[in-house]
N, C-alpha and C positions, 0 to 999 in steps of 0.2 A: 528517623534514622540519622545517626551522627554523620558528620562529614567524612570521618575516617572509614566508617562502615560503608558509606556510599562509594568511596574510592576503591575499597577492597572488592566490593560487589562488581563494580565496573571492570576492574582488572581481571577478576575471575571469569566474567562473561567474555571478555575479549580473548583471554588465553584459550578458553574453550572453543571459541569461534575459529581460532587460528590452529587448533589441534595441538597446542603446546601443553604437555602434561607436567604434573609435579615432578615426575622422574626426569624429564628433560631439563627442568629448572635446576634440580638438585645436581645433575651431572655437570651443568655449565658452571655452577657455583662451587662445586667440590664439597658438597655436604650431603647428608642423608635425605632420602625422600620423606621420611617421617618428620624431620625437622622443618621441611617446607610445609608439610600439612599442618603442623602446629602453628606456624606463622600465620597461615590463612585462617585457621579455625579460631585462634585467639586474637588475631589482628594485632600481633605484637611485633610489628616491623620497626626496625630502626629506619631513619630516613635514607641512609646509605643503601641498606638492603632493599628497600622498596624501589629505590631508583635503579638498582642493578636488575631487578626483575622486570621493571618497565623497559629497560634497555634490551633485555632478552626478547621481549615481545615487540620491539621496534617502536616503542612509545616514549613520549615525554610525559612527565607528571602533569604538565599543563594540559595534555590531551585528555587525561583521565578527569581532571577538574572540569573541563569543558563538557565531557560526556555525562558526568554525574550531575552537572548543573543544568543540562538541557534534557535530561530524561523526563519524559512526559507520559501522561495517561493517553491511551489510544482514544480516538474520537469516532463517533458513529456518523457525524455530520460536520462539514466545514461551516465556518461562520460566513455571514454575508460578505464581509470584507475579503475573506480568503477566496471565495468564489469570484468576486469582482476582479481580484488580482489576476486570477487564472485567465479569465476571458479577455483581459486587457492585452495579453501577450500570447499569440498562438503557439509559439515554441515552448513557452512555460506551461501552457495547458497540455500540449503534447507530452512533455516530459512527465508531468504529474500523472496524466492518464495512463501512460505506459508503465510507470513505476507501480501505480496502484493495481494494474492488471497483470503484474508479474514479470515485466521485462527487467533485465539487468542493465546497468549503465553501458557496459561494452556492447550489448546487443542494440541498444538505442543508437549509439554512435555509429555502429556498422550499418544500421538500417535506414538512417535518416541523415540529412545534411546538417549535422551538429558535430563540430570538431571538439577536441579535448578542452580547449580554453572556454568555448561557449557552454559545453556541458557543465564545467565547473561553475560558471557564472549562474546557470539555471539552478543547479543543485543548491548553491548558497542562498539564492532567493527563496527556494522552497523550504530550506532549513530555517531561515529567519522568519518565514511566514508560519512556521510551526506546522507544516504539512508533512515534512519528513524530518528525520534526525540524521544529519551527515556525520559519519564516524570516520576514524582514521583510515587512510588508504582508499578514500572515496567510497567506502561501504555505506549503504543506505538502509536505515531502519524506517519503515513506514509507521506513521503515527495514526493511521486509520485502522479502525477495528474491523473484524470479520463481517459485521453486519452494516458496514458503511453504505450510505446512500446520499445522493445529492439533495440539496434543499428543494422542498416543494415550491414550485414557481420561483425558484432562485435564478441567478444569472446563468448557470449551466443548463437548467431545464429550458429557459427562454431561448438560449442559443440553439438547443436541440430542436425546439419547435420552429425557429426561424430558418435554420440552415440544414440541420441533420435529418429531420423527420421526412421531408419531401424526398431527399436523395435516397434515404434508406428504403422507403416504400416504392420508389420508382424501379420496380423489378418484378419479373414474373415468378421469382422465387423457385425457378426450375433447375438452377445449377446444383451440382453435387454438394450435399451438406445443408441446403436451404430448405426451409419449410414455412408455410403460412397456413394458418387455420383461422377462419372467421366463422364464428357461430353466433346465433342469436336465439333468444327465448325469453321467458319470463321466470324470474326467481323470487323467492321469498327473501326477507331480510336475513334470515338465518342461513339460507343457501348462499346468498351473496357473500356473507362473511366467511363461509366455508371456502368459497372460491378464492377470496382474498388471501386466506391462510395457505391455500394450495400454491398460489403464485409466489408467496414468500418462500415456500419450501423449494420451488423450482429455482428461484434466484439464488438461494443458499447453495443448492447443488451445483449450479453453474459456477459460482465463485469457488467452491471446493474443488471442482474438476480443474479450474484454471490454476489454482495454487498447486495442485498435484502435478499438472503437466508443465509447470514453470521450470522444472529441472531438465526437461527434454531440450535437445538442440532446436534452434529456430527452424531448421529444415523439416522438422516433424510437427510443427505447430502452425496454425492458421489464425489470422485475426478474425475474430467472430464478435457479433453483437446480437443481443436478443432484446426484444421489446415485449414486456409482460404487462398487460393492462386489462382492467375490467372496471366498468362503471355503469350506473343506470343511464341509458341513452337510447334515443330513437332517431332515426334518420330524418332530417328536416323535411324532406319531400313527403315522407309518410305522415309526419306531424301535421302538415298542411292539409292532409286529406282526412284527418280525424273529425268525427262528428262533434260539433260544438255542444 
């Protein structure tokens, strides 16, 4: 894609996100709507006209250059260095986790001890680490894909085992909305694979519901976590009693 095409694409995307139509631009510039459509379809802007449309959107051309230059493919897993960065700063980890799970920046600032200046610092660090894409007016684009997962035995999972796991399971799971099911049995390799696929579907459904509910006000949402796991395993006490 040419640089001009990338800039026009980012401008169209930004205008759409702000609810600015071709009709709005035409009225502001005193031209017909069809002429604006032709400009975008043919990418035949003069530099002055392009700058005028950017001004209507509240953008500088430099903003679009930055957006086009930092547009990235979504990732299904962070690198080792990215996860190490997150666990090195608890507020950075909090910010990343909440953004990934559907919180907006204003909701994070309202719910946690993070003021505007610190929120901006954290967002810039996540932007430069290529975990999010920071857009004009502090809008955030996640660079994680829908099937995103933490690294197996990576820094985040090790933190989970060391600090989160014990706290999470230190519960009777009797409160409203809580559930715990522990089952045991013997399964064939084919059945074990089928159960793994079922867990993947449950995780996808959880993520889909989280995205769907992200538009609701915080008063109608509750912080939730789910642990989905299965593996060939026997209780060590039972293993000690097995016939040699």
